[in-house]
C-alpha positions as CSV (number, residue, x, y, z in Angstrom):
1,M,116.4,58.8,96.1
2,G,113.8,61.6,96.0
3,K,113.5,64.2,93.3
4,R,116.2,66.9,93.3
5,V,114.7,70.3,93.9
6,C,116.7,73.6,93.5
7,I,115.2,76.6,95.3
8,I,116.5,79.9,93.9
9,G,116.2,82.4,96.8
10,G,115.5,79.6,99.3
11,S,117.2,81.2,102.3
12,G,114.5,83.7,102.8
13,F,111.3,83.7,104.8
14,V,109.2,81.6,102.4
15,G,112.1,79.6,101.2
16,R,112.9,78.2,104.6
17,A,109.3,76.9,105.1
18,I,109.5,75.2,101.6
19,V,112.9,73.7,102.5
20,D,111.5,72.2,105.7
21,Q,108.4,70.7,104.0
22,A,110.3,69.5,100.9
23,I,113.0,67.7,103.0
24,G,110.2,66.3,105.2
25,A,108.5,64.9,102.1
26,G,111.7,63.1,101.0
27,Y,113.1,65.5,98.3
28,Q,116.7,66.4,97.9
29,V,117.0,70.2,98.2
30,T,119.6,72.6,97.0
31,V,119.2,76.2,98.3
32,A,120.7,78.7,95.8
33,C,121.2,82.2,97.2
34,R,123.6,85.2,97.2
35,H,125.0,84.6,100.7
36,P,125.1,80.9,101.5
37,E,127.3,81.6,104.5
38,R,124.3,83.2,106.1
39,A,122.2,80.1,105.5
40,R,124.5,77.4,107.0
41,D,121.7,76.5,109.4
42,L,120.0,74.9,106.4
43,L,122.8,72.4,106.2
44,V,121.7,71.0,109.5
45,K,118.3,70.3,108.0
46,G,119.8,68.4,105.2
47,A,119.9,71.0,102.4
48,E,122.8,71.7,100.1
49,L,123.9,75.3,99.5
50,S,124.9,77.0,96.2
51,R,126.1,80.5,95.6
52,V,124.0,82.3,93.0
53,D,123.4,85.9,92.0
54,V,120.5,86.1,89.6
55,A,120.9,89.9,89.1
56,E,124.6,89.4,87.9
57,G,123.9,86.0,86.3
58,R,126.5,84.2,88.4
59,G,126.3,80.5,89.4
60,I,122.9,79.8,87.9
61,D,123.9,77.0,85.5
62,A,125.9,75.2,88.2
63,A,123.1,75.5,90.7
64,V,120.4,74.2,88.3
65,E,122.3,71.4,86.7
66,G,121.2,67.9,87.7
67,H,117.9,69.0,89.3
68,D,114.4,67.8,88.4
69,L,112.6,70.9,89.5
70,V,113.4,74.6,90.1
71,I,111.5,77.0,92.3
72,Y,112.1,80.7,91.9
73,L,111.4,82.8,95.0
74,V,113.6,85.8,94.5
75,G,111.7,89.0,95.2
76,L,112.4,92.5,96.6
77,L,110.2,94.7,98.8
78,F,112.3,97.8,97.9
79,E,115.2,98.7,95.6
80,K,118.7,99.4,96.7
81,G,121.5,100.0,94.1
82,R,122.0,97.1,91.8
83,Q,119.3,95.1,93.6
84,N,116.3,96.6,91.8
85,F,113.0,95.2,90.7
86,T,113.9,94.7,87.1
87,A,117.1,92.9,87.9
88,A,115.5,90.5,90.5
89,H,112.0,90.1,89.0
90,V,112.7,90.1,85.3
91,D,116.3,89.7,84.3
92,G,117.0,87.1,87.0
93,V,113.9,85.1,85.9
94,A,115.0,85.2,82.3
95,R,118.4,83.9,83.2
96,V,117.0,81.1,85.3
97,L,114.6,80.0,82.7
98,E,117.3,79.7,80.1
99,S,119.5,77.7,82.5
100,C,116.5,75.4,83.2
101,K,116.1,74.8,79.5
102,R,119.8,74.1,79.0
103,A,119.8,71.7,82.0
104,G,116.6,69.9,80.9
105,V,114.7,70.8,84.1
106,K,111.4,69.0,84.0
107,Q,109.3,71.4,86.1
108,Y,109.4,75.1,87.2
109,L,107.4,76.7,90.0
110,H,107.4,80.5,90.2
111,M,106.6,82.9,93.0
112,S,104.7,86.0,91.8
113,A,102.4,88.3,93.8
114,L,98.7,89.0,94.0
115,G,98.0,92.1,92.0
116,A,100.9,91.6,89.5
117,G,100.4,94.0,86.7
118,K,97.2,95.5,88.2
119,V,98.6,98.6,90.0
120,A,99.4,101.3,87.5
121,G,102.7,103.0,88.2
122,S,104.0,100.4,90.6
123,V,107.3,99.1,89.3
124,Y,107.0,96.2,91.7
125,A,103.7,95.1,90.2
126,E,104.8,95.7,86.6
127,T,108.0,93.7,86.9
128,K,106.1,90.8,88.6
129,A,103.8,90.7,85.6
130,A,106.7,90.9,83.2
131,A,108.2,87.9,84.9
132,E,104.9,85.9,84.6
133,A,104.9,86.6,80.9
134,L,108.4,85.2,80.5
135,V,107.4,82.1,82.5
136,Q,104.3,81.5,80.4
137,T,106.2,81.7,77.1
138,S,109.3,79.7,78.3
139,G,108.2,76.3,77.0
140,L,108.8,74.7,80.4
141,N,106.2,72.9,82.5
142,W,105.5,75.9,84.7
143,T,103.1,76.8,87.6
144,I,102.7,80.4,89.0
145,F,101.6,81.3,92.5
146,R,100.2,84.7,93.5
147,P,100.0,85.1,97.3
148,S,98.6,88.0,99.2
149,I,100.5,89.1,102.3
150,I,102.4,86.1,103.7
151,Y,102.7,85.9,107.5
152,G,104.3,83.6,110.0
153,A,107.2,83.4,112.4
154,G,109.9,85.8,111.1
155,D,107.6,87.7,108.7
156,N,108.3,91.2,107.6
157,F,104.8,92.4,108.1
158,F,103.5,91.8,111.6
159,N,106.9,91.8,113.1
160,Q,107.7,95.2,111.6
161,F,104.6,96.7,113.2
162,K,105.2,94.8,116.5
163,A,108.6,96.6,116.7
164,M,107.1,99.9,115.8
165,S,104.4,99.6,118.5
166,A,107.0,98.8,121.1
167,M,108.5,102.3,120.6
168,L,105.4,104.4,119.8
169,P,102.3,105.2,121.9
170,V,100.4,105.8,118.6
171,M,100.3,103.9,115.4
172,P,100.3,105.8,112.1
173,V,98.0,104.2,109.6
174,I,98.4,104.7,105.8
175,S,95.5,103.6,103.6
176,G,93.7,102.0,106.6
177,A,90.7,100.9,104.5
178,T,92.7,98.9,101.9
179,R,91.8,95.2,102.2
180,F,94.2,92.3,102.4
181,Q,93.9,88.5,102.6
182,P,96.9,87.3,104.6
183,V,98.0,83.7,104.1
184,W,100.2,81.6,106.4
185,V,103.7,80.8,105.2
186,E,103.2,77.1,105.9
187,D,100.2,77.0,103.7
188,V,102.1,78.7,100.9
189,A,105.0,76.3,101.3
190,G,102.5,73.4,101.3
191,A,101.1,74.5,97.9
192,F,104.6,74.6,96.4
193,V,105.6,71.2,97.8
194,Q,102.4,69.5,96.8
195,S,103.0,70.8,93.3
196,I,106.3,68.9,92.9
197,D,106.0,66.2,90.3
198,N,102.3,67.0,90.0
199,H,101.3,67.2,86.3
200,H,97.8,68.6,87.2
201,V,99.3,72.0,88.1
202,T,101.2,72.5,84.8
203,G,100.2,75.7,83.1
204,Q,98.1,76.9,86.1
205,I,98.2,80.2,87.9
206,Y,97.1,80.0,91.6
207,E,96.0,82.9,93.8
208,L,96.8,82.2,97.5
209,G,94.9,83.9,100.3
210,G,93.7,83.1,103.8
211,P,90.1,82.4,104.6
212,N,89.2,86.0,105.6
213,T,89.8,89.5,104.4
214,Y,90.8,92.5,106.6
215,S,91.3,96.2,106.3
216,F,94.8,97.4,106.9
217,Q,93.7,99.0,110.2
218,S,91.9,95.9,111.4
219,L,95.1,93.9,110.9
220,L,96.9,96.3,113.1
221,E,94.2,96.1,115.7
222,L,94.3,92.3,115.6
223,L,98.1,92.5,116.1
224,M,97.8,94.9,119.1
225,N,95.2,92.6,120.7
226,A,97.5,89.6,120.3
227,L,100.3,91.6,121.9
228,G,98.1,92.9,124.7
229,R,99.0,96.5,123.8
230,K,96.7,99.5,123.6
231,R,97.7,102.0,120.9
232,I,96.0,105.0,119.4
233,F,95.6,104.7,115.6
234,I,96.1,107.9,113.6
235,S,95.3,108.1,109.9
236,V,98.1,109.5,107.9
237,P,96.9,111.7,104.9
238,G,98.3,111.0,101.5
239,F,100.6,114.0,101.2
240,A,102.2,113.2,104.6
241,A,102.6,109.6,103.7
242,K,104.4,110.6,100.5
243,L,106.7,112.9,102.4
244,M,107.4,110.1,104.8
245,A,108.3,107.7,101.9
246,I,110.6,110.3,100.3
247,F,112.5,111.1,103.5
248,T,112.9,107.5,104.8
249,S,113.9,106.0,101.4
250,V,117.5,106.6,102.2
251,L,117.4,104.2,105.2
252,P,118.8,100.7,104.8
253,T,115.3,99.3,105.4
254,P,112.8,102.0,104.6
255,P,109.4,101.6,106.5
256,I,107.6,102.7,103.4
257,T,108.5,103.6,99.8
258,L,106.7,105.5,97.1
259,D,106.1,102.3,95.2
260,Q,104.6,100.6,98.3
261,L,102.3,103.6,98.7
262,K,100.9,102.9,95.3
263,L,100.4,99.3,96.2
264,L,98.7,100.3,99.5
265,G,96.1,102.2,97.5
266,H,94.7,99.0,96.0
267,D,93.0,96.0,97.6
268,N,95.1,92.8,97.7
269,V,92.5,90.1,97.8
270,V,91.8,86.9,95.9
271,N,89.3,86.6,93.1
272,G,87.1,83.6,93.8
273,D,88.1,80.9,96.2
274,A,90.5,82.1,98.9
275,F,92.8,79.0,98.6
276,P,92.9,76.3,96.0
277,A,91.1,73.2,97.3
278,E,93.7,70.9,95.8
279,F,96.2,72.2,98.3
280,G,94.0,71.9,101.4
281,E,92.4,74.5,103.6
282,A,94.3,77.6,104.6
283,A,94.7,78.4,108.3
284,A,92.9,81.3,109.9
285,L,95.0,84.3,110.9
286,E,93.3,84.6,114.3
287,R,94.5,81.1,115.2
288,V,98.1,81.4,114.0
289,L,99.1,84.9,114.8
290,P,99.1,84.5,118.6
291,T,101.3,81.4,118.4
292,Y,104.4,83.3,117.2
293,I,104.0,87.0,117.5
294,C,104.6,87.1,121.3
295,A,107.6,84.8,121.2
296,S,110.8,86.2,122.6
297,R,114.2,85.8,120.8
298,S,115.1,83.0,123.2
299,E,111.8,81.2,122.4
300,Q,112.4,81.5,118.7
301,L,116.0,80.1,119.1
302,Q,114.5,77.2,121.2
303,H,112.0,76.5,118.4
304,F,114.8,76.4,115.8
305,M,116.8,74.0,117.9
306,D,113.8,71.7,118.4
307,K,113.3,71.6,114.6
308,C,116.9,70.8,114.1
309,R,116.7,67.9,116.5
310,Q,113.6,66.6,114.7
311,H,115.5,66.6,111.4
312,Y,118.4,64.8,113.0
313,R,116.2,62.0,114.4
314,K,114.7,61.5,110.9
315,G,118.1,61.0,109.5
316,A,118.2,64.2,107.5
317,I,121.9,64.6,108.3
């Protein structure tokens, strides 16, 4: 039997890509998340499900017990009530690390973020850095990954602006000159899966970016070209962006927050090589974006069913 891998927060965008690749590589995977009933499709792929709430500290010991490796993916883009940055990025990490030590987990892989601790006043960046410090002093065999914007089918970045452009004849642009280095979700997942049972990655921090850098506005232009849409881009001044963030913060999914505004004021690019050579070569955004961004809901469902059939044929269920 393959190594047993527990993915905390594995029902999300990146988690699902890691689940696919890890099961494909022969590992036994448990997905630990707050709402396993919303992730029942992962059972079809061969994963087990476990109910965990890292912010409340519930179910962690039971989920981690008996696993060789734990991957921590829990992360918030914005805060709502008890689900805040400190609870998810710091307190949750501390609880999981302690559970790993009690269970004798042999390896721990941690999802951080590019720019962790480097954006003054951003609680998101500060809590990501605080979590890294906990990991590095945990005594476990750890590895930390810091990706730039992660894109791919179902992402929260390009799909958000796709939906916005469908309703608006103009596209508001905040901090249009800020540079990013988007990395494909499958490349990020590959780095995690290739690190399983790999002693060469112990104690390493890896920055993950795609092969090219882009300004924020150029990313939006690339998206519009892929969609075949013509939109007018209007630069939003800082004071207007701040007002927008204040007024929309009450929405269930705010388009922009004050914390995100601070992040947008800083470049989000890798220092040195774009992608670690030991994990292969990262795909180019221009090649991948058109393959998924134009897909309809029915096409996305068909893609999911095709992948389920592939898992079935391989004997995953």
